C-alpha positions, 0 to 999 in steps of 0.5 A, spaced: 617 429 628 622 434 627 629 433 623 635 434 627 641 437 624 644 430 623 638 428 619 639 434 615 646 433 614 645 426 612 640 427 607 644 432 604 650 427 604 645 422 601 643 426 595 648 431 594 655 427 596 654 422 590 653 427 585 659 432 588 664 426 588 662 424 581 664 431 579 670 431 582 672 424 580 671 426 572 675 433 573 681 429 576 680 424 571 680 429 565 685 434 568 691 431 564 688 431 557 686 438 557 690 442 551 695 446 555 698 439 559 702 436 554 708 439 556 707 437 563 705 430 561 711 429 557 716 431 562 713 427 567 713 421 563 720 422 561 723 424 567 725 417 569 730 417 563 734 423 566 740 422 570 745 426 573 749 428 567 743 431 563 744 438 561 751 438 562 
């Protein structure tokens, strides 16, 4: 029996798909904790407290 394209892609998705999704998930979870992200995180955290009169 020969493997069809579908069977080949299905096997690749079963074996590597979960690994790729896990790596992407970990990168996205750790991204805010990288050393240069503190300023952007602080700005995002405090942006809800700004109003129209700030900076004038």
